[in-house]
The first five atom37 places (N, CA, C, CB, O) and aatype in JSON, in Angstrom:
{
  "aatype": [12, 0, 6, 18, 0, 10, 5, 10, 15, 6, 0, 6, 0, 7, 1, 1, 1, 1, 6, 0, 12, 5, 0, 6, 7, 8, 0, 10, 16, 6, 3, 19, 0, 1, 17, 7, 0, 0, 10, 3, 1, 10, 3, 1, 6, 0, 0, 1, 14, 19, 0, 13, 10, 14, 1, 13, 17, 0, 10, 7, 1, 1, 16, 0],
  "atom_mask": [
    [1, 1, 1, 1, 1],
    [1, 1, 1, 1, 1],
    [1, 1, 1, 1, 1],
    [1, 1, 1, 1, 1],
    [1, 1, 1, 1, 1],
    [1, 1, 1, 1, 1],
    [1, 1, 1, 1, 1],
    [1, 1, 1, 1, 1],
    [1, 1, 1, 1, 1],
    [1, 1, 1, 1, 1],
    [1, 1, 1, 1, 1],
    [1, 1, 1, 1, 1],
    [1, 1, 1, 1, 1],
    [1, 1, 1, 0, 1],
    [1, 1, 1, 1, 1],
    [1, 1, 1, 1, 1],
    [1, 1, 1, 1, 1],
    [1, 1, 1, 1, 1],
    [1, 1, 1, 1, 1],
    [1, 1, 1, 1, 1],
    [1, 1, 1, 1, 1],
    [1, 1, 1, 1, 1],
    [1, 1, 1, 1, 1],
    [1, 1, 1, 1, 1],
    [1, 1, 1, 0, 1],
    [1, 1, 1, 1, 1],
    [1, 1, 1, 1, 1],
    [1, 1, 1, 1, 1],
    [1, 1, 1, 1, 1],
    [1, 1, 1, 1, 1],
    [1, 1, 1, 1, 1],
    [1, 1, 1, 1, 1],
    [1, 1, 1, 1, 1],
    [1, 1, 1, 1, 1],
    [1, 1, 1, 1, 1],
    [1, 1, 1, 0, 1],
    [1, 1, 1, 1, 1],
    [1, 1, 1, 1, 1],
    [1, 1, 1, 1, 1],
    [1, 1, 1, 1, 1],
    [1, 1, 1, 1, 1],
    [1, 1, 1, 1, 1],
    [1, 1, 1, 1, 1],
    [1, 1, 1, 1, 1],
    [1, 1, 1, 1, 1],
    [1, 1, 1, 1, 1],
    [1, 1, 1, 1, 1],
    [1, 1, 1, 1, 1],
    [1, 1, 1, 1, 1],
    [1, 1, 1, 1, 1],
    [1, 1, 1, 1, 1],
    [1, 1, 1, 1, 1],
    [1, 1, 1, 1, 1],
    [1, 1, 1, 1, 1],
    [1, 1, 1, 1, 1],
    [1, 1, 1, 1, 1],
    [1, 1, 1, 1, 1],
    [1, 1, 1, 1, 1],
    [1, 1, 1, 1, 1],
    [1, 1, 1, 0, 1],
    [1, 1, 1, 1, 1],
    [1, 1, 1, 1, 1],
    [1, 1, 1, 1, 1],
    [1, 1, 1, 1, 1]
  ],
  "atom_positions": [
    [[13.94, 8.31, 16.99], [12.58, 8.15, 17.69], [11.32, 8.15, 16.73], [12.4, 9.32, 18.72], [10.48, 7.26, 16.68]],
    [[11.33, 9.4, 15.93], [10.46, 9.83, 15.09], [10.14, 8.74, 14.02], [10.93, 11.04, 14.55], [8.97, 8.43, 13.77]],
    [[11.14, 8.21, 13.44], [10.8, 7.46, 12.6], [10.07, 6.04, 12.86], [11.81, 7.39, 12.0], [9.38, 5.36, 12.11]],
    [[10.5, 5.82, 14.33], [9.74, 4.48, 14.9], [8.2, 4.72, 14.92], [10.22, 4.09, 16.53], [7.38, 3.83, 14.7]],
    [[7.87, 6.17, 15.24], [6.5, 6.67, 15.38], [5.67, 6.59, 13.9], [6.59, 8.25, 15.96], [4.53, 6.2, 13.66]],
    [[6.54, 7.04, 13.17], [6.06, 6.98, 11.84], [5.47, 5.48, 11.28], [7.26, 7.46, 10.99], [4.39, 5.27, 10.73]],
    [[6.61, 4.45, 11.63], [6.21, 3.24, 11.23], [5.02, 2.77, 11.92], [7.22, 2.37, 11.36], [4.12, 2.19, 11.32]],
    [[4.98, 3.04, 13.24], [3.92, 2.54, 14.01], [2.06, 3.14, 13.1], [4.33, 3.33, 15.83], [1.01, 2.52, 12.94]],
    [[2.42, 4.31, 12.79], [1.37, 4.94, 12.42], [0.79, 4.16, 11.18], [1.72, 6.36, 12.2], [-0.37, 3.76, 11.08]],
    [[1.89, 4.0, 10.14], [1.68, 3.44, 9.03], [0.91, 1.96, 9.42], [3.07, 3.37, 8.25], [-0.07, 1.51, 8.82]],
    [[1.54, 1.36, 10.48], [1.03, 0.0, 10.42], [-0.7, -0.01, 11.02], [2.15, -1.01, 11.42], [-1.61, -0.78, 10.74]],
    [[-0.67, 1.1, 11.89], [-2.03, 1.29, 12.22], [-3.11, 1.47, 11.17], [-2.07, 2.35, 13.0], [-4.08, 0.73, 11.0]],
    [[-2.75, 2.66, 10.42], [-3.33, 2.96, 9.06], [-3.75, 1.68, 8.55], [-2.32, 3.67, 8.07], [-4.92, 1.33, 8.66]],
    [[-2.93, 1.01, 8.02], [-2.92, -0.29, 7.34], [-3.93, -1.23, 8.14], [0.0, 0.0, 0.0], [-5.02, -1.49, 7.63]],
    [[-3.67, -1.64, 9.12], [-4.9, -2.23, 10.04], [-6.03, -1.86, 9.8], [-4.88, -1.98, 11.35], [-6.92, -2.64, 9.46]],
    [[-6.16, -0.77, 9.91], [-7.59, 0.09, 9.76], [-8.1, -0.2, 8.54], [-7.5, 1.7, 9.82], [-9.2, -0.75, 8.5]],
    [[-7.51, 0.07, 7.54], [-7.84, -0.43, 6.06], [-8.33, -1.54, 6.0], [-6.82, -0.52, 5.17], [-9.46, -1.7, 5.55]],
    [[-7.69, -2.44, 6.39], [-8.24, -3.78, 6.35], [-9.43, -4.27, 7.15], [-7.26, -4.56, 6.66], [-10.3, -5.04, 6.75]],
    [[-9.36, -3.77, 8.23], [-10.49, -3.89, 8.84], [-11.95, -3.28, 8.22], [-10.18, -3.38, 10.02], [-13.08, -3.77, 8.22]],
    [[-11.4, -2.0, 7.7], [-12.85, -1.35, 6.94], [-13.06, -2.3, 5.7], [-12.67, 0.5, 6.29], [-14.22, -2.64, 5.45]],
    [[-12.13, -2.71, 4.98], [-12.39, -3.6, 3.75], [-13.14, -4.8, 4.22], [-11.03, -4.06, 3.0], [-14.12, -5.15, 3.56]],
    [[-12.83, -5.37, 5.15], [-13.4, -6.38, 5.73], [-14.94, -6.08, 6.33], [-12.43, -6.8, 6.75], [-15.91, -6.77, 6.01]],
    [[-15.0, -5.29, 6.98], [-16.56, -4.91, 7.43], [-17.43, -4.49, 6.4], [-16.64, -3.76, 8.43], [-18.63, -4.68, 6.58]],
    [[-17.04, -3.93, 5.33], [-17.84, -3.76, 4.1], [-17.9, -4.86, 3.12], [-17.38, -2.67, 3.42], [-18.44, -4.71, 2.02]],
    [[-17.29, -6.08, 3.56], [-17.65, -7.4, 2.82], [-16.78, -7.35, 1.49], [0.0, 0.0, 0.0], [-17.0, -8.18, 0.62]],
    [[-15.85, -6.45, 1.33], [-14.63, -6.31, 0.22], [-13.4, -7.21, 0.35], [-14.04, -4.87, 0.26], [-12.55, -7.36, -0.53]],
    [[-13.41, -7.77, 1.51], [-12.24, -8.64, 1.9], [-12.39, -9.71, 2.9], [-11.22, -7.84, 2.39], [-12.83, -9.46, 4.02]],
    [[-12.03, -10.97, 2.51], [-12.42, -12.07, 3.76], [-11.23, -11.98, 4.78], [-12.58, -13.85, 3.18], [-10.31, -11.18, 4.6]],
    [[-11.26, -12.76, 5.77], [-10.27, -12.94, 6.59], [-8.95, -13.54, 6.12], [-10.75, -13.62, 7.53], [-7.8, -13.21, 6.41]],
    [[-9.47, -14.68, 5.19], [-8.53, -15.63, 4.44], [-7.93, -14.57, 3.59], [-9.25, -16.93, 3.56], [-6.71, -14.59, 3.77]],
    [[-8.31, -13.6, 2.68], [-7.44, -12.62, 1.84], [-6.82, -11.97, 2.7], [-8.1, -11.66, 0.93], [-5.64, -12.29, 2.54]],
    [[-6.92, -10.97, 3.84], [-6.04, -10.45, 4.75], [-4.86, -11.35, 4.78], [-6.67, -10.27, 6.07], [-3.79, -11.07, 4.24]],
    [[-5.13, -12.61, 5.52], [-4.11, -13.47, 5.9], [-3.18, -13.84, 4.71], [-4.71, -14.68, 6.5], [-2.01, -14.14, 4.95]],
    [[-3.66, -13.82, 3.45], [-2.92, -14.24, 2.26], [-1.96, -13.0, 2.01], [-3.93, -14.58, 0.95], [-0.74, -13.07, 1.89]],
    [[-2.7, -11.92, 1.95], [-1.79, -10.45, 1.69], [-0.59, -10.58, 2.61], [-2.69, -8.87, 2.13], [0.58, -10.55, 2.25]],
    [[-1.04, -10.72, 3.82], [-0.01, -10.58, 5.01], [1.25, -11.66, 4.71], [0.0, 0.0, 0.0], [2.44, -11.45, 4.91]],
    [[0.65, -12.84, 4.21], [1.93, -13.92, 3.8], [2.69, -13.43, 2.9], [1.57, -15.28, 3.22], [3.91, -13.46, 3.06]],
    [[2.06, -12.83, 1.66], [2.65, -12.43, 0.48], [3.7, -11.1, 0.75], [1.44, -12.12, -0.54], [4.76, -10.94, 0.15]],
    [[3.14, -10.18, 1.8], [4.04, -9.43, 2.03], [5.36, -9.64, 2.84], [3.46, -8.63, 2.4], [6.45, -9.09, 2.75]],
    [[4.74, -10.97, 3.97], [6.12, -11.14, 4.34], [7.16, -11.91, 3.79], [6.11, -11.5, 5.36], [8.27, -11.97, 4.31]],
    [[6.78, -12.66, 2.48], [7.58, -13.17, 1.65], [8.49, -12.2, 0.87], [6.84, -13.91, 0.87], [9.63, -12.54, 0.55]],
    [[7.97, -11.02, 0.58], [8.57, -9.91, -0.24], [9.72, -9.32, 1.03], [7.2, -8.62, -0.85], [10.89, -9.06, 0.75]],
    [[9.23, -9.19, 2.23], [10.13, -8.7, 3.05], [11.52, -9.74, 3.21], [9.35, -8.44, 4.36], [12.64, -9.24, 3.37]],
    [[11.35, -10.89, 3.17], [12.59, -11.88, 3.16], [13.34, -11.84, 1.79], [12.1, -13.46, 3.43], [14.52, -12.17, 1.89]],
    [[12.97, -11.54, 0.7], [13.65, -11.19, -0.26], [14.76, -10.28, -0.36], [12.95, -10.9, -0.89], [14.69, -9.1, -0.01]],
    [[15.86, -10.86, -0.86], [17.34, -9.83, -0.59], [16.84, -8.59, -1.76], [19.34, -10.84, -1.16], [16.68, -7.43, -1.37]],
    [[16.67, -8.88, -2.86], [16.0, -7.57, -3.61], [14.46, -7.45, -3.92], [16.65, -7.44, -5.01], [13.67, -8.23, -4.45]],
    [[14.35, -6.19, -3.4], [13.09, -5.71, -3.22], [12.27, -5.53, -4.39], [13.16, -4.59, -2.6], [13.18, -5.14, -5.12]],
    [[11.19, -5.51, -5.17], [10.51, -4.98, -6.15], [10.57, -3.54, -5.97], [9.21, -5.48, -6.22], [10.36, -2.93, -4.92]],
    [[10.92, -3.01, -7.23], [10.6, -1.63, -7.62], [9.48, -1.12, -8.45], [11.57, -1.21, -8.19], [9.54, -1.77, -9.49]],
    [[8.55, -0.34, -8.5], [7.99, 0.11, -9.56], [7.91, 1.41, -9.76], [6.96, -0.32, -9.64], [7.65, 2.17, -8.83]],
    [[8.16, 1.86, -11.12], [8.26, 2.92, -11.53], [6.83, 3.47, -12.26], [9.41, 2.83, -12.3], [6.33, 2.81, -13.16]],
    [[6.27, 4.59, -11.85], [4.84, 4.82, -12.32], [4.93, 6.3, -12.7], [3.63, 4.48, -11.14], [4.66, 7.2, -11.9]],
    [[5.41, 6.53, -14.24], [5.19, 7.55, -14.62], [3.89, 8.41, -14.9], [5.74, 7.41, -15.35], [2.79, 7.95, -15.2]],
    [[4.15, 9.51, -14.76], [2.73, 10.41, -15.05], [3.27, 11.77, -15.7], [1.74, 10.82, -13.46], [3.98, 12.65, -15.21]],
    [[2.85, 11.69, -16.63], [2.89, 12.64, -17.68], [1.91, 13.73, -17.93], [2.93, 11.99, -18.72], [0.75, 13.41, -18.2]],
    [[2.29, 15.07, -17.85], [1.18, 16.23, -18.21], [1.58, 17.0, -19.34], [0.95, 17.28, -17.04], [2.73, 17.23, -19.71]],
    [[0.64, 17.33, -19.8], [0.66, 18.33, -20.96], [-0.05, 19.98, -20.85], [-0.12, 17.51, -22.12], [-1.28, 20.08, -20.78]],
    [[0.6, 20.9, -20.85], [0.0, 22.28, -20.59], [0.21, 22.96, -21.89], [0.69, 23.11, -19.33], [1.31, 23.22, -22.36]],
    [[-0.95, 23.24, -22.44], [-0.98, 24.14, -23.54], [-1.86, 25.05, -24.02], [0.0, 0.0, 0.0], [-2.9, 24.58, -23.55]],
    [[-2.24, 26.16, -24.7], [-3.12, 26.79, -25.3], [-3.33, 26.91, -26.69], [-3.05, 27.73, -24.91], [-2.48, 27.07, -27.57]],
    [[-4.68, 26.81, -26.8], [-5.04, 27.08, -28.4], [-4.46, 28.18, -28.79], [-6.52, 27.26, -28.78], [-4.01, 29.01, -28.01]],
    [[-4.42, 28.25, -29.94], [-4.22, 29.6, -30.77], [-5.58, 29.89, -31.18], [-3.18, 29.51, -32.11], [-6.47, 29.07, -31.42]],
    [[-5.67, 31.61, -31.26], [-7.09, 31.93, -31.67], [-7.3, 31.93, -33.09], [-7.52, 33.25, -31.18], [-8.41, 32.18, -33.56]]
  ]
}
């Protein structure tokens, strides 16, 4: 049940972000429809795309 609630909140958050982009003029209704169609196509694919985004950090100290 908690898993389902998480999915609903993520969907609600996505809807609100899209509405905010449209309200600010950064996205048109056609843009949002196009994005939705693309995401629906991805959902129908057998193999989902995966992105690996490495982030490297280095910490050090200068010698005096």
